[in-house]
N, CA, C and O atoms as CSV, one atom per row, in Angstrom:
chain,resi,resn,atom,element,x,y,z
A,1,MET,N,N,6.118,1.990,-17.736
A,1,MET,CA,C,7.273,1.186,-17.429
A,1,MET,C,C,7.298,0.512,-18.545
A,1,MET,O,O,8.503,0.433,-18.784
A,2,ARG,N,N,6.577,-0.179,-19.621
A,2,ARG,CA,C,7.435,-0.987,-20.666
A,2,ARG,C,C,7.738,-0.488,-21.457
A,2,ARG,O,O,7.578,-1.183,-22.460
A,3,GLN,N,N,8.475,1.198,-21.841
A,3,GLN,CA,C,9.384,1.817,-22.454
A,3,GLN,C,C,11.003,1.676,-21.522
A,3,GLN,O,O,12.152,1.902,-21.899
A,4,VAL,N,N,10.551,1.288,-20.417
A,4,VAL,CA,C,12.323,0.752,-19.573
A,4,VAL,C,C,12.674,-0.569,-19.375
A,4,VAL,O,O,13.716,-1.110,-19.005
A,5,GLY,N,N,11.378,-1.052,-19.761
A,5,GLY,CA,C,11.648,-2.925,-19.994
A,5,GLY,C,C,11.141,-3.421,-18.963
A,5,GLY,O,O,11.463,-4.590,-18.748
A,6,ALA,N,N,10.265,-2.807,-18.042
A,6,ALA,CA,C,9.693,-3.696,-16.796
A,6,ALA,C,C,8.452,-4.479,-17.027
A,6,ALA,O,O,7.495,-4.027,-17.656
A,7,SER,N,N,8.478,-5.222,-16.697
A,7,SER,CA,C,7.276,-6.257,-16.998
A,7,SER,C,C,6.092,-6.235,-15.539
A,7,SER,O,O,6.434,-6.154,-14.359
A,8,GLU,N,N,4.900,-6.317,-15.983
A,8,GLU,CA,C,4.854,-6.324,-15.017
A,8,GLU,C,C,4.460,-7.759,-13.873
A,8,GLU,O,O,4.055,-8.840,-14.301
A,9,PRO,N,N,4.608,-7.562,-12.914
A,9,PRO,CA,C,4.453,-8.806,-12.053
A,9,PRO,C,C,2.962,-9.138,-12.228
A,9,PRO,O,O,2.060,-8.409,-12.639
A,10,ASP,N,N,2.911,-10.765,-11.704
A,10,ASP,CA,C,1.877,-11.364,-12.114
A,10,ASP,C,C,0.627,-10.881,-10.507
A,10,ASP,O,O,-0.496,-10.381,-10.564
A,11,GLU,N,N,1.511,-11.332,-9.158
A,11,GLU,CA,C,0.790,-10.948,-7.909
A,11,GLU,C,C,0.830,-9.667,-7.991
A,11,GLU,O,O,1.824,-9.152,-8.503
A,12,ARG,N,N,-0.227,-8.866,-7.511
A,12,ARG,CA,C,-0.283,-7.050,-7.304
A,12,ARG,C,C,-0.338,-7.005,-5.831
A,12,ARG,O,O,0.269,-6.057,-5.332
A,13,GLY,N,N,-0.965,-7.865,-4.978
A,13,GLY,CA,C,-0.971,-7.611,-3.732
A,13,GLY,C,C,0.117,-8.175,-2.939
A,13,GLY,O,O,0.027,-7.912,-1.740
A,14,ALA,N,N,1.058,-8.836,-3.265
A,14,ALA,CA,C,2.351,-9.645,-2.897
A,14,ALA,C,C,3.243,-8.787,-2.865
A,14,ALA,O,O,3.980,-8.780,-1.879
A,15,ILE,N,N,3.462,-7.734,-4.011
A,15,ILE,CA,C,4.584,-7.158,-4.223
A,15,ILE,C,C,4.061,-5.676,-3.087
A,15,ILE,O,O,4.995,-5.050,-2.586
A,16,ILE,N,N,2.691,-5.237,-2.772
A,16,ILE,CA,C,2.731,-3.971,-2.000
A,16,ILE,C,C,2.813,-4.416,-0.441
A,16,ILE,O,O,2.911,-3.571,0.449
A,17,ARG,N,N,2.768,-5.763,-0.190
A,17,ARG,CA,C,3.288,-6.648,1.184
A,17,ARG,C,C,4.383,-6.549,1.181
A,17,ARG,O,O,4.886,-6.274,2.270
A,18,ALA,N,N,5.424,-6.735,-0.161
A,18,ALA,CA,C,6.951,-6.538,0.444
A,18,ALA,C,C,7.302,-4.921,1.091
A,18,ALA,O,O,8.382,-4.749,1.658
A,19,PHE,N,N,6.522,-4.020,0.985
A,19,PHE,CA,C,7.108,-2.821,1.568
A,19,PHE,C,C,6.963,-3.084,3.131
A,19,PHE,O,O,6.338,-4.069,3.525
A,20,SER,N,N,7.563,-2.168,4.029
A,20,SER,CA,C,7.215,-2.128,5.135
A,20,SER,C,C,5.950,-1.979,6.032
A,20,SER,O,O,5.267,-0.968,5.870
A,21,ALA,N,N,5.627,-2.780,6.845
A,21,ALA,CA,C,4.553,-2.588,7.372
A,21,ALA,C,C,3.748,-0.931,7.751
A,21,ALA,O,O,4.415,-0.157,8.438
A,22,PRO,N,N,2.616,-0.567,7.368
A,22,PRO,CA,C,2.158,0.653,7.296
A,22,PRO,C,C,2.521,0.932,9.419
A,22,PRO,O,O,2.692,0.144,10.349
A,23,ILE,N,N,2.488,2.156,9.327
A,23,ILE,CA,C,2.288,2.447,11.038
A,23,ILE,C,C,2.110,3.919,10.977
A,23,ILE,O,O,2.681,4.609,10.132
A,24,VAL,N,N,1.351,4.368,11.839
A,24,VAL,CA,C,0.782,5.834,11.820
A,24,VAL,C,C,2.049,6.611,13.066
A,24,VAL,O,O,2.285,6.235,14.214
A,25,CYS,N,N,2.689,7.815,12.265
A,25,CYS,CA,C,3.548,8.506,13.053
A,25,CYS,C,C,2.663,9.666,13.139
A,25,CYS,O,O,1.738,9.860,12.352
A,26,ARG,N,N,3.046,10.624,14.360
A,26,ARG,CA,C,2.266,11.717,14.804
A,26,ARG,C,C,3.464,13.243,14.842
A,26,ARG,O,O,4.398,13.642,15.538
A,27,GLN,N,N,2.973,13.524,14.062
A,27,GLN,CA,C,4.238,15.083,14.151
A,27,GLN,C,C,3.969,15.885,15.199
A,27,GLN,O,O,3.021,15.823,15.981
A,28,GLU,N,N,4.937,16.700,15.158
A,28,GLU,CA,C,5.277,17.471,16.553
A,28,GLU,C,C,3.532,18.298,16.543
A,28,GLU,O,O,3.203,17.839,17.637
A,29,LYS,N,N,2.784,18.798,16.280
A,29,LYS,CA,C,2.026,19.650,15.906
A,29,LYS,C,C,0.710,18.634,15.908
A,29,LYS,O,O,-0.404,19.135,15.753
A,30,GLY,N,N,0.852,17.223,16.082
A,30,GLY,CA,C,-0.311,16.310,16.739
A,30,GLY,C,C,-0.890,15.735,15.249
A,30,GLY,O,O,-1.711,14.820,15.312
A,31,SER,N,N,-0.550,16.166,14.110
A,31,SER,CA,C,-1.230,15.513,13.002
A,31,SER,C,C,-0.426,14.059,12.685
A,31,SER,O,O,0.762,13.760,12.805
A,32,GLU,N,N,-1.655,13.252,12.204
A,32,GLU,CA,C,-0.717,12.186,11.902
A,32,GLU,C,C,-0.442,11.920,10.307
A,32,GLU,O,O,-0.953,12.625,9.437
A,33,HIS,N,N,0.385,10.868,10.046
A,33,HIS,CA,C,0.719,10.874,8.891
A,33,HIS,C,C,1.232,8.999,8.410
A,33,HIS,O,O,2.141,8.449,9.032
A,34,GLN,N,N,0.776,8.564,7.720
A,34,GLN,CA,C,1.109,7.363,7.348
A,34,GLN,C,C,2.369,6.834,6.035
A,34,GLN,O,O,1.874,6.429,4.983
A,35,PRO,N,N,3.480,6.850,6.110
A,35,PRO,CA,C,4.205,7.018,4.977
A,35,PRO,C,C,4.504,5.495,4.397
A,35,PRO,O,O,4.574,4.449,5.042
A,36,ILE,N,N,4.625,5.662,3.267
A,36,ILE,CA,C,5.030,4.542,2.777
A,36,ILE,C,C,6.429,4.182,2.363
A,36,ILE,O,O,7.191,4.791,1.612
A,37,ASN,N,N,6.608,2.976,3.068
A,37,ASN,CA,C,8.320,2.935,3.173
A,37,ASN,C,C,8.370,1.393,2.374
A,37,ASN,O,O,7.942,0.308,2.768
A,38,THR,N,N,9.070,1.757,1.092
A,38,THR,CA,C,9.301,0.497,0.348
A,38,THR,C,C,10.431,-0.368,1.201
A,38,THR,O,O,10.467,-1.561,0.900
A,39,GLY,N,N,11.044,-0.078,1.879
A,39,GLY,CA,C,12.129,-1.300,2.500
A,39,GLY,C,C,13.340,-1.391,1.537
A,39,GLY,O,O,14.082,-0.469,1.200
A,40,ARG,N,N,13.360,-1.949,1.378
A,40,ARG,CA,C,15.105,-2.859,0.525
A,40,ARG,C,C,14.693,-3.093,-0.824
A,40,ARG,O,O,15.583,-3.494,-1.574
A,41,LEU,N,N,13.503,-2.930,-1.329
A,41,LEU,CA,C,12.847,-3.837,-2.848
A,41,LEU,C,C,13.645,-2.807,-3.784
A,41,LEU,O,O,13.893,-1.606,-3.680
A,42,TYR,N,N,13.975,-3.905,-4.857
A,42,TYR,CA,C,14.601,-3.210,-6.274
A,42,TYR,C,C,13.775,-2.172,-6.326
A,42,TYR,O,O,12.954,-2.017,-5.422
A,43,ALA,N,N,13.867,-1.115,-7.600
A,43,ALA,CA,C,13.526,-0.247,-7.938
A,43,ALA,C,C,12.532,-0.501,-8.756
A,43,ALA,O,O,11.612,0.312,-8.852
A,44,GLU,N,N,12.542,-1.575,-9.428
A,44,GLU,CA,C,11.454,-1.788,-10.532
A,44,GLU,C,C,10.346,-2.345,-9.532
A,44,GLU,O,O,9.232,-2.088,-9.988
A,45,ASP,N,N,10.295,-2.912,-8.516
A,45,ASP,CA,C,9.641,-3.555,-7.738
A,45,ASP,C,C,8.884,-2.966,-6.938
A,45,ASP,O,O,7.799,-3.402,-6.556
A,46,ALA,N,N,9.578,-1.540,-6.498
A,46,ALA,CA,C,8.990,-0.457,-5.597
A,46,ALA,C,C,8.061,0.459,-6.559
A,46,ALA,O,O,6.976,0.962,-6.268
A,47,ALA,N,N,8.811,0.548,-7.844
A,47,ALA,CA,C,7.600,1.621,-8.743
A,47,ALA,C,C,6.284,0.535,-8.899
A,47,ALA,O,O,5.150,0.988,-8.744
A,48,TRP,N,N,6.465,-0.798,-9.187
A,48,TRP,CA,C,5.259,-1.476,-9.645
A,48,TRP,C,C,3.992,-1.053,-8.333
A,48,TRP,O,O,2.924,-0.443,-8.381
A,49,GLY,N,N,4.752,-1.723,-7.233
A,49,GLY,CA,C,3.846,-1.560,-6.436
A,49,GLY,C,C,3.441,-0.015,-5.530
A,49,GLY,O,O,2.559,0.159,-4.688
A,50,MET,N,N,4.420,0.926,-6.061
A,50,MET,CA,C,3.463,2.532,-6.062
A,50,MET,C,C,2.203,2.301,-6.793
A,50,MET,O,O,1.063,2.264,-6.330
A,51,ILE,N,N,2.645,2.133,-8.155
A,51,ILE,CA,C,1.360,1.810,-9.076
A,51,ILE,C,C,0.285,1.063,-8.787
A,51,ILE,O,O,-0.865,1.351,-9.118
A,52,PHE,N,N,0.657,-0.011,-8.101
A,52,PHE,CA,C,-0.832,-1.208,-8.065
A,52,PHE,C,C,-1.350,-0.657,-6.784
A,52,PHE,O,O,-2.542,-0.790,-6.508
A,53,GLY,N,N,-0.388,0.057,-5.851
A,53,GLY,CA,C,-1.165,0.880,-4.551
A,53,GLY,C,C,-1.760,1.834,-5.137
A,53,GLY,O,O,-2.963,1.583,-5.066
A,54,ILE,N,N,-1.635,2.545,-5.541
A,54,ILE,CA,C,-2.839,4.022,-6.040
A,54,ILE,C,C,-3.778,2.854,-6.879
A,54,ILE,O,O,-4.512,2.215,-6.126
A,55,GLU,N,N,-3.844,2.549,-8.082
A,55,GLU,CA,C,-4.631,2.122,-8.610
A,55,GLU,C,C,-5.719,1.066,-7.586
A,55,GLU,O,O,-6.940,1.019,-7.739
A,56,ASP,N,N,-5.036,0.372,-6.678
A,56,ASP,CA,C,-6.222,-0.751,-6.061
A,56,ASP,C,C,-6.506,0.130,-4.886
A,56,ASP,O,O,-7.250,-0.358,-4.036
A,57,GLY,N,N,-6.160,1.044,-4.731
A,57,GLY,CA,C,-6.707,1.991,-3.265
A,57,GLY,C,C,-5.856,1.962,-1.820
A,57,GLY,O,O,-6.223,2.510,-0.781
A,58,TRP,N,N,-4.756,1.267,-1.991
A,58,TRP,CA,C,-3.929,0.718,-0.943
A,58,TRP,C,C,-3.299,1.915,-0.536
A,58,TRP,O,O,-2.791,1.923,0.585
A,59,PHE,N,N,-3.223,3.179,-1.414
A,59,PHE,CA,C,-2.636,4.437,-0.902
A,59,PHE,C,C,-3.467,5.364,-1.384
A,59,PHE,O,O,-4.174,5.115,-2.360
A,60,ARG,N,N,-3.490,6.725,-0.670
A,60,ARG,CA,C,-4.290,7.660,-0.811
A,60,ARG,C,C,-3.368,9.184,-0.515
A,60,ARG,O,O,-2.473,9.377,0.307
A,61,TYR,N,N,-3.958,10.109,-1.492
A,61,TYR,CA,C,-3.219,11.141,-1.097
A,61,TYR,C,C,-3.700,12.112,-0.011
A,61,TYR,O,O,-4.886,12.435,-0.063
A,62,ASP,N,N,-2.950,12.609,0.944
A,62,ASP,CA,C,-3.485,13.581,1.791
A,62,ASP,C,C,-3.709,14.801,1.212
A,62,ASP,O,O,-3.478,15.011,0.021
A,63,ARG,N,N,-4.292,15.908,2.233
A,63,ARG,CA,C,-4.527,17.169,1.799
A,63,ARG,C,C,-3.715,17.658,1.160
A,63,ARG,O,O,-4.073,18.302,0.173
A,64,SER,N,N,-2.241,17.531,1.500
A,64,SER,CA,C,-1.149,18.527,1.249
A,64,SER,C,C,-0.673,17.707,-0.175
A,64,SER,O,O,0.171,18.291,-0.855
A,65,GLY,N,N,-1.075,16.640,-0.567
A,65,GLY,CA,C,-0.489,16.025,-1.846
A,65,GLY,C,C,0.388,14.993,-1.614
A,65,GLY,O,O,0.766,14.486,-2.671
A,66,PHE,N,N,0.958,14.378,-0.398
A,66,PHE,CA,C,1.754,13.502,-0.762
A,66,PHE,C,C,0.995,12.108,-0.076
A,66,PHE,O,O,0.204,12.125,0.867
A,67,LEU,N,N,1.332,11.262,-0.609
A,67,LEU,CA,C,1.273,10.245,-0.931
A,67,LEU,C,C,1.210,8.597,0.755
A,67,LEU,O,O,2.212,8.000,1.150
A,68,GLN,N,N,-0.089,8.396,1.233
A,68,GLN,CA,C,0.280,7.568,2.444
A,68,GLN,C,C,-0.516,6.544,2.216
A,68,GLN,O,O,-1.046,6.433,1.111
A,69,TRP,N,N,-0.750,5.560,3.287
A,69,TRP,CA,C,-1.524,4.346,3.138
A,69,TRP,C,C,-2.922,4.675,3.472
A,69,TRP,O,O,-3.149,5.435,4.414
A,70,SER,N,N,-3.782,4.213,2.842
A,70,SER,CA,C,-5.236,4.459,2.955
A,70,SER,C,C,-5.679,3.425,4.466
A,70,SER,O,O,-4.875,2.764,5.123
A,71,GLU,N,N,-7.046,3.543,4.698
A,71,GLU,CA,C,-7.583,2.705,5.865
A,71,GLU,C,C,-7.364,1.041,4.940
A,71,GLU,O,O,-6.610,0.086,5.121
A,72,LEU,N,N,-8.426,1.338,3.945
A,72,LEU,CA,C,-8.148,0.028,3.171
A,72,LEU,C,C,-6.861,-0.525,3.230
A,72,LEU,O,O,-6.895,-1.612,3.807
A,73,GLY,N,N,-5.624,-0.167,2.820
A,73,GLY,CA,C,-4.584,-0.522,2.435
A,73,GLY,C,C,-4.002,-1.143,3.957
A,73,GLY,O,O,-3.273,-2.135,3.933
A,74,HIS,N,N,-4.398,-0.450,5.363
A,74,HIS,CA,C,-3.634,-1.297,6.665
A,74,HIS,C,C,-4.362,-2.654,6.542
A,74,HIS,O,O,-3.798,-3.723,6.777
A,75,GLU,N,N,-5.837,-2.524,6.104
A,75,GLU,CA,C,-6.801,-3.503,6.583
A,75,GLU,C,C,-5.961,-4.782,5.783
A,75,GLU,O,O,-5.562,-5.784,6.376
A,76,ARG,N,N,-5.781,-4.529,4.311
A,76,ARG,CA,C,-5.636,-5.567,3.521
A,76,ARG,C,C,-3.878,-6.167,3.777
A,76,ARG,O,O,-3.447,-7.261,3.413
A,77,TYR,N,N,-3.075,-5.036,4.528
A,77,TYR,CA,C,-1.547,-5.399,4.294
A,77,TYR,C,C,-1.826,-6.515,5.859
A,77,TYR,O,O,-1.218,-7.569,6.048
A,78,ALA,N,N,-2.728,-6.005,6.668
A,78,ALA,CA,C,-2.728,-6.956,8.031
A,78,ALA,C,C,-3.489,-8.502,7.631
A,78,ALA,O,O,-3.426,-9.538,8.294
A,79,ALA,N,N,-3.997,-8.343,6.721
A,79,ALA,CA,C,-4.379,-9.923,5.894
A,79,ALA,C,C,-4.304,-10.642,5.380
A,79,ALA,O,O,-4.992,-11.601,5.031
A,80,GLY,N,N,-2.617,-9.960,5.121
A,80,GLY,CA,C,-1.795,-10.905,4.457
A,80,GLY,C,C,-1.987,-11.793,3.413
A,80,GLY,O,O,-1.559,-11.188,2.430
A,81,GLU,N,N,-2.385,-12.885,3.056
A,81,GLU,CA,C,-2.265,-13.982,2.026
A,81,GLU,C,C,-3.419,-14.258,1.745
A,81,GLU,O,O,-3.813,-14.675,0.657
A,82,SER,N,N,-4.482,-13.908,3.344
A,82,SER,CA,C,-5.574,-14.205,3.140
A,82,SER,C,C,-6.558,-14.175,1.894
A,82,SER,O,O,-6.016,-13.661,0.915
A,83,MET,N,N,-7.493,-14.473,1.738
A,83,MET,CA,C,-8.416,-14.473,0.601
A,83,MET,C,C,-9.584,-13.449,1.137
A,83,MET,O,O,-10.370,-12.897,0.367
A,84,THR,N,N,-9.593,-13.264,2.616
A,84,THR,CA,C,-10.502,-12.000,3.167
A,84,THR,C,C,-9.809,-11.233,3.774
A,84,THR,O,O,-8.609,-11.377,4.007
A,85,TYR,N,N,-10.753,-10.010,4.208
A,85,TYR,CA,C,-10.009,-9.347,5.520
A,85,TYR,C,C,-11.304,-8.349,5.842
A,85,TYR,O,O,-12.136,-7.840,5.091
A,86,MET,N,N,-11.115,-8.292,7.269
A,86,MET,CA,C,-11.865,-7.451,8.304
A,86,MET,C,C,-12.278,-6.080,7.450
A,86,MET,O,O,-11.249,-5.898,6.799
A,87,GLU,N,N,-12.992,-5.250,7.165
A,87,GLU,CA,C,-13.196,-3.890,7.150
A,87,GLU,C,C,-13.239,-3.307,8.420
A,87,GLU,O,O,-13.577,-4.060,9.333
A,88,ALA,N,N,-12.986,-2.187,8.687
A,88,ALA,CA,C,-12.933,-1.165,9.643
A,88,ALA,C,C,-14.833,-1.075,10.467
A,88,ALA,O,O,-15.164,-0.804,11.621
A,89,SER,N,N,-15.545,-1.379,9.439
A,89,SER,CA,C,-16.897,-1.374,9.825
A,89,SER,C,C,-17.406,-2.819,10.524
A,89,SER,O,O,-18.471,-2.850,11.140
A,90,GLY,N,N,-16.605,-3.943,10.387
A,90,GLY,CA,C,-16.695,-5.282,10.768
A,90,GLY,C,C,-16.985,-6.253,9.353
A,90,GLY,O,O,-16.746,-7.450,9.192
A,91,GLN,N,N,-17.518,-5.379,8.521
A,91,GLN,CA,C,-17.856,-6.429,7.174
A,91,GLN,C,C,-16.350,-7.143,6.863
A,91,GLN,O,O,-15.162,-6.822,6.836
A,92,ALA,N,N,-17.103,-8.180,6.674
A,92,ALA,CA,C,-15.834,-9.273,5.231
A,92,ALA,C,C,-15.684,-8.962,4.169
A,92,ALA,O,O,-16.609,-8.956,3.357
A,93,ALA,N,N,-14.597,-8.655,3.915
A,93,ALA,CA,C,-14.851,-8.251,2.188
A,93,ALA,C,C,-13.486,-9.232,1.776
A,93,ALA,O,O,-12.640,-9.627,2.577
A,94,PHE,N,N,-13.521,-9.495,0.357
A,94,PHE,CA,C,-12.613,-10.256,-0.346
A,94,PHE,C,C,-11.598,-9.143,-0.699
A,94,PHE,O,O,-11.843,-7.973,-0.992
A,95,ALA,N,N,-10.070,-9.943,-0.578
A,95,ALA,CA,C,-8.646,-9.360,-0.812
A,95,ALA,C,C,-8.217,-9.561,-2.214
A,95,ALA,O,O,-7.241,-10.300,-2.338
A,96,PHE,N,N,-8.689,-9.105,-3.224
A,96,PHE,CA,C,-8.801,-8.926,-4.444
A,96,PHE,C,C,-8.237,-7.692,-5.420
A,96,PHE,O,O,-8.464,-7.708,-6.630
């Protein structure tokens, strides 16, 4: 990213939360996927969001090699700007 003159944003979570809300989509065969939609972000912001999402565990690769929202990503997106969020296990966790 430095090679193209893109400066790293300060707030990692805010850039990811600017993406469209995560949703579960069901295909005809019944399999579920959770696409990542960047909405109408500038290309630089979308690229940083993808990088941060992978590094911070908000996104994961499925068995076919496609990038999707992870469970952690769903939870952290739903937490918004909150300093904590509730994990699927019911345990509270810090959102940083």
